[in-house]
N, C-alpha and C positions, 0 to 999 in steps of 0.2 A: 778606478777605471770603469768605463761603461762595459756592459756585457757585449762581447763580440758576436755579431750575427753576420751571415754571408751578405756581402754587398758588392756592387759593381762600381769601380772607379773609372770615370771618364776624365782624362786630363792631358793637356798638351803644354809645351813650353810657351812662355817662360815659367808660369807658376805651377803647372801640374806636377813637374818633378819635385819641386820644393814641398808641396803638400804631401805627395806620396812618401817622401823620405821622412817627414814629420810623423805621419801616421804609422809608419813601420817602427820608428823609434819609440813610439808610445804603445807598441804591441796591439795596434788596431789595423792590421794590414787587410786590404780587400781580398775577396775571393777571386776576383778577376780584374785586370787592368786593360783599358783600351786607350791608346794614345792617338790612333789614326782617325781623324775626323771623317774620313770617307768610308769607314766601316758601315756595311749595309745594315738596314733595319732588321733584316732577317737574321743576320749573324748575331746582332745584339740580343734579339729575342731568344735565339738558340742558347746563348750563354746564360741568360737569365733563367731559362728552364733547366739547363743542365746543372748549374751551380746552386739552384734553389735560392736565388737572390731575393733578399727582403727589401732593400732600398738601393738607390743609386746616388752616388756623390759625384758632382761635377765641379771641376776646378779648371777654369781657363780652357775649356774644350774647343770653343770656337765653332760650334755647330748648333743649330736650332734642333731640339729634340722633337720628334713627331709624337702625335697623340697616342698611337698604339704602344710606344715605348713607355710613356708616362703611365698608361693604363695597366701595363704589365706588372707594375709594382704598386698598384692602387694609388698612383699619384705621389708616392713617397720618393720624390726626386729632389735632392738638396743641392744648393750651389753656394760656394764660397766666392764672394765677389769683392775685389779690393777697392771699394769706395763706400761712401755713406749713401747708399741708395735711399731715395730715387735719383741722387746726383750721380752723374757720370755713368749712365747705362751704356752698354756697347763694348766694343773690342779693345779700347785703349784708355781705360780709366786712370791708370797710373801716369802715363805720359801726359794726358790732358791736364791732370791735376798740377803737374810741374809747370806746364806751359802757362797755365792760368795764374801761377803765383799764389796758389791757395795756401792758407795758413793752417789748415787742418784737413785731414783725410780720415780714413778708417776702413773697416772691413765689415761686411754684412753677410749673414747666413740667411738665405731665402729658400722657400719652396718653389720650385720651377713650375711655370705654366707654359703655354705655347707662344708667349710673346717674350721679347728680349728683356731679361733682367726685370721682369714685371711682377713676379709672384710675391706673395706675402712674406713678411720679415719674421724670422724666428729669433734672431739675436743680432746685435750690432755693437761695435766697439770703436771709439774715436781714437785718433792718433795725431798729435800736434806736429806741425812741420816747421823747420827752421830756415828754409830757403837754400839749403845746400845739398839736398837729397838727390840721388840719381835713381833711375828706374830699378836697377838691380838691388839697391838698398831697400827700396820700398816693396819690391816684389817679395823679398825674403821676410821682412818684418811683418808685413800685412798678411801674407799667406800663413806664416807660422802662428800669428795671433788668431787667424780664422780657423785653423785646425784645432787649436786649444778650445776655442769657442764651440766648435762642432762637437768635440769630445765631451764638453760640459753639458751639451744640450741633447745628445742623441737618444739617451735612454728615456728622457722625459718626452721627447718628440714621438718615439715609437710607441710609447704607452698611451699616447693621446692626451697627456697632461699639459703639453706645451701648446698654447693657442697662437697660431700665426696671426700677425697683424697686417692688414692691407697697407700698401705703400700710399703715400700722398702723390698720386699720379700727376696732379696739376703742377707739382714742383719738379718734375723730372727734367734732367738735362741729359744730353746724348753725346757720345764720342764716335769717331769714325776710324776706319783702318788707316794706319800710317803708311804713306806712300814714299817711295825712294826720293822723289823730287822735294819732299818736305824738308829734307836736310840742307837745301841750298839757303845760305844765310843772305838776307837782304841787309846790307851794312848801313842802309839809311834808317833802319828801325832804332828805337831807343836801346841803349846798352843793356838795360834790365831785361828787355824782351829777348835780346840776342843771347844773353847769359842763360836764361831759362831754356831757350831752344837747344843750346849746346848741352846742357845737362839732360834735358828730356829725351834727346835723340841719341844719347850714348848707346852704343851697341848697334841699334838699327833706327833710322838709316844712316846715322852719323851726320855731323854738321860739317859743311865745307863751303869754301869760296873759290872763285877762280883767281889765280895770281900768276901773272906773266904767262897766261895761256894754259896753265895747268891747274888741276884740282889740288887744293890744299885743305886737308882735313883739320878741323879745329877740335881738339880733344878736351881742353879745359880753358876756362876763362873766369874772370871775376869783374865786378864793377867797382871802380874807384872814382869817386866824385863825378858820377854820371857818365864816366867814360868806360868803354870796354877794354880791359887789359887781357890780352890773350896770353895764356901760360904755356900750353903745349900744342904742338902741331905735328902733322905728318905729311910731307910732300908726296905727290903722286909717285908711286913706285919705291918710296923710301921708308924709313923707320920713324917711329914716334920719337919726338925729341922736345926739349924745352925751346921756347920761341927764341931765346938768346942764341942757342946753338944754331938754329936755322938761319938767323940773321947774320951770324958770323960767317956762315958758309956762303951767304948771298952778298956779303960785304956791303951791307946797307944798314942804316940806322933805324931805330923803331919809328921815328917820325916819318921817314921815307916809306917804310912798310905800311903804316896806317894810311898814309896819303894814297898809296897805290891801291889799297883795298877799297877806299871810298870812291876812287875814280873808276874802278872796274865795273 
């Protein structure tokens, strides 16, 4: 195990709590934890001075750190990012990876600078995808891999023996914040695209269609011979259920249901 020194943890949902739990399980708990992205710079600097913080670890914090904060720990600010940087910089790397139908992802440990996910790489690990993953699954596996990678690297980093490698900035791709309206499914799109959207938007914002004037949430689906087969739905104000149960209540056939979706 690495030698424990006082450090500050900055992390928010969904991956911050996963990382914090993994650090605690490995007896490498931080001296202080901040989850609120609106915490003032002054408060952060006070914590660093009071706790004699050596470095900062950032996991899904969702706020750009200002130069005085970086300088307060001599630039020793690390970030666990759930993608193979420079791919998928920004706030939604896991969701965008699923939307794109990528066959591989990974996790990267970088040293933060003042630009978004731009700093030099300390370590990186690849992870193959099978096309069935949901965000929650990837958040957990990638974050826990990132914590293990961090624990393997931190002693060498703090001693100055680990040399950060600049990213290939010309190869960078970027993600955007997910909006509520992104969950509306356009049923004219190919089935494979729709299935990826349904998986990628599980939790937030959820995928939905308008059916008979009401919102119908689509929880699960699969592609069979280039057609989308919906498996689980949730009517507006109702409970999650298999599609067959919903159709029985509506007293319509699957054929009629899918025709109605395409016509909406």
